[in-house]
C-alpha positions in Angstrom: -51.8 -160.4 122.8 -49.6 -162.0 120.2 -49.4 -161.1 116.6 -48.7 -157.7 115.0 -46.8 -155.0 116.9 -46.0 -151.4 116.4 -42.9 -149.6 117.7 -43.8 -146.3 119.3 -42.9 -144.3 122.3 -44.4 -144.6 125.7 -46.1 -141.2 125.3 -47.5 -142.1 121.9 -48.9 -145.4 123.4 -50.6 -143.5 126.2 -52.3 -141.1 123.7 -53.3 -143.9 121.3 -54.8 -145.9 124.2 -56.8 -142.9 125.5 -58.2 -142.3 122.1 -59.3 -145.9 121.7 -61.4 -145.8 124.9 -65.1 -145.0 124.2 -68.2 -145.0 126.3 -71.9 -144.5 125.9 -73.7 -141.3 127.1 -77.4 -140.9 126.6 -77.4 -143.7 124.1 -74.6 -142.2 122.0 -71.1 -143.6 121.7 -68.6 -140.9 122.7 -64.9 -140.7 123.7 -64.3 -141.7 127.3 -61.5 -139.1 127.4 -63.0 -136.1 125.4 -60.0 -133.8 126.0 -56.8 -132.9 127.8 -56.3 -129.8 130.0 -52.5 -129.2 129.8 -49.8 -126.8 130.6 -46.5 -127.9 128.9 -43.1 -127.7 130.6 -39.8 -129.5 130.0 -41.2 -132.6 131.8 -44.1 -133.2 129.4 -43.7 -131.1 126.2 -41.2 -133.0 124.2 -42.7 -136.5 124.3 -46.2 -136.4 125.6 -46.8 -133.0 124.1 -45.5 -134.2 120.8 -47.8 -137.2 120.9 -50.8 -135.1 121.7 -50.0 -132.6 118.9 -49.8 -135.5 116.5 -53.4 -136.5 117.4 -54.8 -133.0 117.9 -57.9 -133.8 115.9 -58.7 -136.9 117.9 -58.2 -135.7 121.4 -58.2 -131.9 121.8 -55.8 -130.1 124.2 -57.1 -127.1 126.0 -54.6 -124.6 127.5 -55.0 -123.8 131.2 -53.4 -121.0 133.2 -52.8 -122.8 136.4 -52.5 -126.6 137.1 -54.7 -126.5 140.1 -57.4 -124.7 138.0 -57.1 -127.4 135.3 -57.6 -130.1 137.9 -60.6 -128.4 139.4 -62.1 -127.9 136.0 -61.7 -131.6 135.3 -63.5 -132.3 138.6 -66.2 -129.9 137.7 -66.6 -131.6 134.3 -66.8 -135.0 135.9 -69.5 -133.8 138.3 -71.5 -132.2 135.5 -71.2 -135.4 133.4 -72.2 -137.5 136.4 -68.9 -139.5 136.1 -69.7 -140.7 132.5 -66.6 -139.1 130.9 -63.2 -138.2 132.2 -60.9 -135.3 131.5 -57.1 -135.8 131.3 -54.8 -133.3 133.1 -51.2 -133.0 132.2 -48.3 -131.1 133.7 -44.6 -131.0 133.8 -42.6 -132.1 136.8 -42.1 -130.2 140.1 -44.4 -127.3 140.8 -46.6 -128.2 137.8 -47.3 -131.6 139.4 -47.7 -130.4 143.0 -50.2 -127.8 141.8 -52.5 -130.6 140.9 -52.6 -132.1 144.4 -55.3 -129.9 145.8 -57.5 -130.6 142.8 -56.8 -134.3 143.3 -58.1 -133.9 146.8 -61.3 -132.4 145.5 -61.8 -135.3 143.1 -60.9 -137.9 145.8 -63.3 -136.4 148.5 -66.1 -136.2 146.0 -65.4 -139.6 144.3 -64.9 -138.0 140.9 -62.8 -139.5 138.0 -59.9 -137.4 136.8 -56.7 -138.7 135.1 -53.6 -136.8 136.1 -50.4 -137.4 134.1 -47.3 -135.5 135.2 -43.7 -135.6 134.1 -41.2 -137.1 136.5 -37.4 -137.1 137.0 -35.3 -139.4 134.8 -35.6 -143.1 135.6 -31.9 -143.5 134.9 -30.9 -140.9 137.5 -27.8 -140.1 135.4 -28.8 -136.4 135.2 -29.7 -136.0 138.9 -30.5 -133.5 140.2 -32.6 -132.2 137.3 -34.3 -128.8 137.4 -37.3 -128.9 139.7 -36.2 -132.1 141.4 -36.6 -132.3 145.1 -34.0 -134.7 146.4 -34.6 -137.1 149.3 -31.2 -138.1 150.6 -32.2 -141.5 151.9 -34.9 -142.3 149.4 -33.7 -141.5 145.8 -36.7 -143.0 144.2 -39.0 -140.5 146.0 -40.1 -137.5 143.9 -42.8 -134.8 144.5 -45.2 -137.1 142.6 -45.3 -139.3 145.7 -47.4 -136.5 147.2 -50.3 -137.7 145.1 -50.6 -141.0 147.0 -53.0 -139.8 149.7 -55.4 -138.1 147.2 -55.8 -140.6 144.4 -57.4 -144.0 144.0 -54.7 -145.4 141.7 -51.1 -144.3 141.6 -48.3 -145.5 139.3 -45.0 -144.4 138.0 -44.2 -145.9 134.6 -40.5 -147.0 134.8 -40.6 -149.2 131.7 -42.8 -148.8 128.5 -44.2 -152.4 128.9 -45.8 -151.4 132.2 -48.5 -149.6 130.3 -50.0 -152.9 129.2 -51.0 -153.7 132.7 -51.3 -150.2 134.2 -53.6 -148.4 131.6 -56.5 -151.0 131.8 -56.3 -150.8 135.6 -56.3 -147.1 135.5 -59.5 -147.0 133.3 -61.1 -149.6 135.6 -60.6 -147.4 138.6 -62.0 -144.3 136.8 -65.1 -146.2 135.9 -65.6 -148.3 139.1 -68.8 -147.4 140.8 -67.4 -148.3 144.2 -63.8 -147.2 143.9 -64.2 -144.3 141.5 -61.8 -141.5 142.0 -58.7 -139.7 140.5 -55.8 -141.6 139.0 -52.2 -140.5 138.8 -49.5 -141.6 136.3 -46.0 -140.3 136.7 -44.0 -140.3 133.5 -40.2 -140.1 133.8 -38.7 -138.0 131.0 -36.5 -140.8 129.6 -39.2 -143.4 129.8 -41.7 -141.1 128.1 -39.4 -140.9 125.1 -38.4 -144.6 125.0 -39.9 -146.8 122.3 -41.3 -150.3 122.6 -43.0 -152.9 120.4 -46.6 -152.7 121.6 -49.2 -155.1 120.4 -51.5 -153.4 117.8 -54.5 -155.0 119.5 -53.8 -152.9 122.6 -55.0 -149.8 120.7 -58.2 -151.3 119.2 -61.4 -149.4 120.1 -63.0 -150.4 123.4 -66.5 -149.3 124.3 -67.0 -149.2 128.0 -70.3 -149.5 129.8 -70.2 -148.5 133.5 -71.2 -151.5 135.5 -74.2 -151.6 137.8 -73.5 -154.2 140.5 -76.7 -155.7 141.7 -77.2 -156.0 145.5 -77.3 -159.2 147.4 -80.8 -160.6 147.8 -80.2 -161.3 151.5 -79.1 -157.8 152.2 -82.1 -156.4 150.3 -84.5 -158.6 152.4 -82.9 -157.5 155.7 -83.2 -153.9 154.7 -86.8 -154.4 153.6 -87.6 -156.0 156.9 -86.1 -153.0 158.8 -88.2 -150.7 156.7 -91.4 -152.7 157.3 -90.8 -152.5 161.0 -90.2 -148.7 160.9 -92.8 -146.2 161.7 -91.0 -143.1 160.5 -88.5 -143.8 157.8 -86.7 -141.1 155.9 -84.5 -141.3 152.8 -81.3 -139.3 152.6 -80.4 -138.8 149.0 -76.6 -138.4 148.3 -74.4 -137.7 145.4 -74.3 -141.4 144.5 -77.9 -141.0 143.3 -76.7 -138.6 140.5 -73.7 -140.9 139.6 -76.0 -143.9 139.3 -78.5 -141.8 137.2 -81.1 -143.0 139.8 -83.1 -139.9 140.2 -86.3 -141.3 138.6 -86.1 -144.5 140.6 -85.6 -142.5 143.8 -88.7 -140.5 143.1 -90.7 -143.5 142.2 -89.9 -145.6 145.3 -90.3 -142.6 147.6 -93.8 -141.9 146.2 -94.8 -145.5 146.1 -93.8 -146.1 149.8 -94.7 -142.6 151.1 -91.2 -142.0 152.5 -90.0 -138.4 152.9 -86.7 -137.6 151.0 -84.1 -135.2 152.2 -81.0 -134.3 150.2 -77.4 -133.8 151.0 -75.3 -131.0 149.5 -73.9 -133.5 146.9 -77.4 -135.0 146.3 -79.2 -131.7 145.7 -81.4 -131.7 142.6 -82.1 -135.4 142.6 -85.7 -134.6 143.2 -87.5 -131.3 142.3 -89.3 -129.4 145.0 -92.7 -130.3 143.5 -92.2 -134.0 144.3 -94.7 -135.0 146.9 -92.1 -136.6 149.1 -89.4 -133.9 148.8 -88.6 -132.5 152.3 -85.6 -130.3 151.6 -81.9 -130.1 152.4 -80.6 -131.8 155.5 -77.8 -131.0 158.0 -75.6 -128.1 158.9 -76.1 -126.5 155.5 -79.8 -127.5 155.4 -83.1 -126.2 156.6 -84.6 -126.3 160.1 -87.9 -127.7 158.8 -86.0 -130.5 157.1 -83.8 -131.3 160.0 -86.9 -131.6 162.2 -88.2 -134.5 160.0 -84.8 -136.3 160.3 -84.7 -135.9 164.0 -88.1 -137.6 164.3 -87.2 -140.5 162.0 -86.7 -144.0 163.5 -85.0 -145.3 160.3 -82.5 -143.5 158.0 -82.3 -144.9 154.5 -79.0 -143.5 153.2 -78.7 -143.7 149.5 -75.4 -143.0 147.8 -74.1 -140.8 150.6 -70.9 -141.0 152.6 -72.7 -139.4 155.6 -70.3 -136.4 156.0 -70.5 -134.4 159.2 -72.4 -131.6 157.5 -75.1 -134.2 156.6 -75.3 -135.9 160.1 -74.8 -132.8 162.2 -71.5 -134.4 163.3 -73.7 -137.4 164.1 -76.1 -135.6 166.3 -78.9 -135.0 163.7 -80.4 -138.5 164.0 -82.4 -139.9 167.0 -80.1 -141.9 169.3 -82.1 -145.2 168.6 -82.6 -144.6 164.8 -81.4 -147.4 162.7 -79.5 -146.9 159.4 -80.0 -148.8 156.1 -77.2 -147.8 153.7 -77.5 -148.3 149.9 -74.1 -147.7 148.4 -71.8 -149.1 145.8 -68.9 -148.8 148.2 -68.7 -151.3 151.0 -66.7 -148.7 153.0 -69.7 -146.3 153.0 -72.3 -148.9 153.4 -70.9 -150.2 156.7 -70.6 -146.9 158.6 -72.2 -146.6 162.0 -73.2 -150.3 162.0 -75.7 -149.7 159.1 -77.6 -152.6 157.5 -75.7 -152.6 154.2 -77.1 -152.9 150.7 -74.0 -152.9 148.6 -74.7 -152.2 145.0 -75.6 -149.7 142.4 -78.0 -147.1 143.7 -80.5 -147.5 140.9 -80.5 -151.2 141.0 -80.7 -151.3 144.8 -83.7 -149.0 144.8 -85.5 -151.1 142.2 -84.8 -154.3 144.2 -85.9 -152.7 147.4 -89.1 -151.4 146.0 -89.9 -155.0 144.7 -89.2 -156.4 148.2 -91.5 -153.8 149.8 -94.5 -154.2 147.5 -97.7 -153.7 149.5 -96.1 -151.7 152.2 -96.4 -148.0 152.7 -95.6 -145.6 155.5 -98.4 -144.1 157.6 -100.1 -141.2 155.9 -99.4 -138.8 158.8 -95.7 -139.5 158.4 -95.7 -139.1 154.7 -97.4 -135.8 155.2 -94.4 -134.6 157.1 -92.6 -134.1 153.7 -95.3 -131.6 152.6 -95.1 -129.8 156.0 -91.3 -129.5 155.8 -91.5 -128.4 152.2 -94.1 -125.7 153.1 -91.9 -124.6 156.0 -88.9 -124.4 153.8 -90.7 -122.4 151.1 -92.0 -119.9 153.7 -88.6 -119.6 155.3 -86.9 -118.9 151.9 -89.6 -116.5 150.9 -89.0 -114.6 154.0 -85.3 -114.6 153.7 -85.4 -113.5 150.0 -88.1 -110.8 150.4 -86.9 -107.3 149.3 -86.3 -105.0 152.3 -85.2 -101.9 150.5 -81.6 -102.1 151.6 -78.4 -102.4 149.7 -76.3 -104.4 149.6 -78.5 -107.5 149.5 -78.3 -110.6 151.7 -77.1 -113.8 150.1 -80.6 -115.1 150.1 -81.9 -112.0 148.2 -79.0 -112.3 145.7 -79.6 -116.0 145.1 -83.3 -115.3 144.6 -82.5 -112.9 141.7 -80.2 -115.3 140.0 -82.7 -118.1 140.5 -85.4 -116.0 139.0 -83.3 -115.5 135.8 -82.5 -119.2 135.5 -84.3 -121.9 133.5 -84.6 -125.7 134.0 -81.7 -126.2 131.7 -79.3 -124.0 133.7 -76.7 -125.2 136.1 -75.6 -123.5 139.3 -72.2 -124.1 140.9 -70.4 -122.9 144.1 -68.0 -124.1 146.8 -66.5 -123.5 150.2 -67.4 -120.9 152.8 -71.0 -119.8 153.2 -72.3 -119.9 149.7 -72.9 -123.7 149.6 -75.3 -123.4 152.5 -76.9 -120.4 151.1 -77.5 -122.1 147.7 -78.5 -125.4 149.3 -81.3 -123.8 151.2 -82.4 -120.8 149.0 -82.1 -122.4 145.6 -85.1 -124.5 144.6 -83.8 -126.9 141.9 -85.4 -126.3 138.5 -83.9 -129.3 136.8 -82.5 -132.7 137.7 -78.7 -132.8 138.4 -78.3 -129.0 137.9 -76.6 -128.1 141.1 -72.9 -128.5 142.2 -72.1 -127.2 145.6 -68.6 -128.6 146.3 -68.5 -129.2 150.0 -66.7 -132.5 150.1 -63.3 -130.9 150.1 -64.8 -127.4 150.6 -62.2 -126.0 148.2 -61.9 -122.3 147.8 -61.0 -121.6 144.2 -63.2 -124.4 142.8 -65.9 -122.0 141.8 -64.3 -120.4 138.7 -62.3 -123.4 137.5 -65.2 -125.8 138.2 -67.6 -123.6 136.2 -65.1 -123.7 133.3 -65.1 -127.5 133.5 -68.9 -127.7 133.8 -69.2 -125.5 130.7 -67.4 -128.2 128.7 -70.1 -130.7 129.9 -73.3 -128.7 129.5 -74.5 -128.7 126.0 -77.6 -126.7 126.8 -78.5 -124.0 129.2 -76.4 -121.6 131.1 -73.7 -122.3 133.8 -73.9 -120.0 136.7 -71.2 -119.8 139.4 -71.3 -117.9 142.6 -68.0 -117.0 144.3 -66.9 -114.9 147.3 -64.2 -112.3 147.1 -61.8 -114.6 149.1 -62.2 -117.5 146.7 -62.0 -115.2 143.7 -58.6 -114.0 144.9 -57.3 -117.6 145.5 -57.9 -118.7 141.9 -59.4 -116.6 139.1 -57.2 -117.1 136.0 -59.6 -119.6 134.5 -61.9 -116.7 133.6 -59.3 -116.2 130.9 -59.3 -119.9 130.1 -63.0 -119.8 129.5 -62.7 -116.8 127.2 -59.9 -118.5 125.3 -61.8 -121.8 124.9 -65.2 -120.3 124.3 -66.7 -122.2 127.2 -68.9 -119.5 128.6 -70.3 -119.2 132.1 -71.9 -116.4 134.2 -69.9 -115.6 137.4 -71.5 -113.7 140.3 -68.8 -112.2 142.6 -70.1 -111.7 146.1 -67.9 -109.2 147.8 -68.2 -109.2 151.6 -64.7 -107.7 152.1 -63.1 -110.7 153.8 -63.5 -114.3 154.9 -66.8 -113.5 156.5 -68.2 -117.0 157.1 -65.1 -118.0 159.0 -65.3 -114.8 160.9 -68.8 -115.8 161.8 -67.5 -119.1 163.1 -64.6 -117.4 164.9 -66.8 -115.0 166.7 -69.7 -117.4 167.2 -67.4 -119.8 169.1 -66.3 -117.0 171.4 -63.2 -115.7 169.6 -62.4 -112.2 168.7 -62.6 -111.2 165.1 -59.0 -111.6 163.8 -57.3 -112.0 160.5 -60.5 -112.7 158.5 -62.0 -109.4 157.5 -60.1 -106.9 155.5 -61.0 -104.1 157.9 -58.8 -105.7 160.6 -56.0 -107.0 158.3 -52.5 -106.3 159.5 -50.5 -103.7 157.7 -50.8 -100.2 156.4 -52.8 -101.1 153.3 -55.9 -102.5 155.0 -58.1 -99.8 153.5 -57.2 -100.9 149.9 -59.9 -102.9 148.1 -59.6 -105.0 144.9 -61.3 -103.7 141.8 -63.0 -107.0 140.8 -64.6 -105.4 137.8 -61.3 -104.3 136.3 -59.6 -107.6 137.2 -62.2 -109.7 135.4 -62.3 -107.3 132.5 -58.6 -107.6 132.1 -59.0 -111.4 131.9 -61.3 -110.9 128.9 -64.7 -111.2 130.5 -67.7 -109.0 129.9 -68.1 -107.3 133.3 -70.8 -105.5 135.2 -70.7 -103.9 138.7 -74.2 -103.6 140.1 -75.4 -101.3 142.8 -79.1 -102.1 143.1 -81.5 -104.9 142.2 -82.6 -103.3 138.9 -79.0 -103.2 137.7 -78.5 -106.8 138.8 -81.5 -108.0 136.8 -80.3 -106.0 133.8 -76.8 -107.6 134.1 -78.2 -111.1 134.4 -80.3 -110.5 131.3 -77.3 -109.3 129.4 -75.2 -112.2 130.6 -77.6 -114.7 129.2 -77.2 -113.4 125.6 -73.5 -112.5 125.9 -71.1 -114.3 123.6 -68.5 -114.9 126.4 -68.0 -115.4 130.1 -69.7 -112.6 132.0 -68.8 -111.4 135.5 -71.2 -109.6 137.7 -69.7 -107.9 140.8 -71.9 -107.0 143.7 -71.4 -106.2 147.4 -73.2 -108.5 149.8 -74.0 -108.3 153.5 -71.2 -109.8 155.4 -73.2 -110.9 158.5 -76.6 -111.9 157.1 -76.5 -115.6 156.9 -79.1 -118.4 156.4 -78.8 -120.8 159.3 -79.7 -124.5 159.1 -80.3 -125.3 162.7 -78.1 -128.4 163.0 -75.2 -128.9 165.4 -71.6 -128.9 164.1 -68.6 -130.0 166.1 -65.5 -127.8 165.8 -62.4 -127.6 168.1 -63.3 -125.0 170.7 -60.6 -124.6 173.3 -61.3 -126.5 176.6 -59.6 -123.7 178.6 -59.4 -120.0 177.8 -59.0 -116.6 179.5 -61.8 -115.4 177.3 -65.3 -115.8 178.9 -66.9 -116.0 175.5 -64.8 -119.0 174.6 -65.5 -120.7 177.9 -69.3 -120.3 177.2 -68.9 -121.6 173.6 -67.1 -124.7 174.9 -69.9 -125.4 177.4 -72.4 -125.1 174.6 -70.3 -127.4 172.4 -70.1 -130.0 175.2 -73.9 -129.8 175.6 -74.4 -130.4 171.9 -72.0 -133.4 171.9 -74.1 -135.1 174.6 -76.3 -136.4 171.8 -73.6 -137.5 169.5 -73.7 -141.1 168.2 -70.4 -142.8 168.9 -70.0 -145.1 165.9 -73.3 -146.9 166.4 
């Protein structure tokens, strides 16, 4: 890049470069980076903050209340946008930066693009130690920002302004890479952020990005097609990569053309709608028994865009011991798991290629019919779980049924961690394509409220619903206020079971005594005190309802739809009435214990592990 240059600061160069990046969404050219979620401190306000203020009409900055919440909102935005746009998150040095690390973990586990830019200590070190600096006596170049390394795909500390010329394009490439997509971190030392450099003007020209669609190798496709032809009972597992590839239509087409039942992971939920003839429901630990029965009988697993997490595979016990795996995935790492036949490429293009290679072949009709049988079993199970029984508080299934009844095909449902993802996964019949976000990759308590705020930035039609337990609410709730400030509305249903009830279920279910989970057995003299979630949410600016029967719940949901701001609905919920999926899950039960219940649980665990696939 020879020719004309412009002398500007490192911070100004970053902002100009971000503004110059464009992409195409639904046929329309839009900013790749539509906004910044920022909390300013001494490490980013004077240089980066100044640059952002100078371009406030080109790249808006939204004020958060907590850095972790901002990062989770950016992850929620990326999921709702199906990785087509990227939010920027900026913090100061020290605790501002480390607060981002949990959110980076969410983005990393879920393969979501988020750009984190945090201040750093001075490159010159003349001021050391500066406020918020954590000193490492034998490693002076180490700062807290090195803590991001395990939870991002790309990490860099800019120690000279010229480094942006190589780092920023690589950063964008990582954010948009179908295989390596994930969060990116840039550390910005305070003196370097303020330093000026003669940048080539051409570096800031508009660049319209189009996310690549790597085509699969013909040889890999043919080997996969041969395996499918030789199978008698193939099943497709639809993962989150189907959404990121925008491959939902192609998935539905190949499944129907070939007569193959389709089951969905937590991340892949809503790739097909329940009325699709091959839809067989949610799979795994957080899935449905009728669906898991289909998978257990399959002799070939076609894994599309899934990383085959333990909740999907039942800790690798959910598949028949001799079932083969064909893995369609943009990431080589995922495509090679458990000696799968890999088809490495974009999910949509791989499905198209595979369908062409399989022209003339279909599964046996009695096997195809298993999808309808599983769907009917799932529907009957959910209807039974959701049926009114005259008791209050409601079960999770009954509560979800009421929210579901008020939702439209344009609406979006979001939850995370604990028991709610499983409850939504089974009891929520998707009404629209790509309208469900159940964050179970990192299983992050606190994602629900911040993620809903981020999803509200992305959703231009319909209503965003979020369901949160009382434990997650208390972990991170300040983005209720963020949503009110920004005008990005969502409806939050707070499910109060008075403790960490799903972990108490696991604790007791594996032979332990109930301890340190439910408020009723909390240590200390204040264990009878309960949080007033209504007053709390109201104090954060939300329209708030507390409901004590189903009629009040329906009225609150109706009012929330027409409200002009984020609305919080607080309800009690049964702490021990859970929807069980019927798949095995391996956890670390003690091998020795004085408690007979633990010994029995360990024996049951060992029995379940007898059918575990060991890497093959």
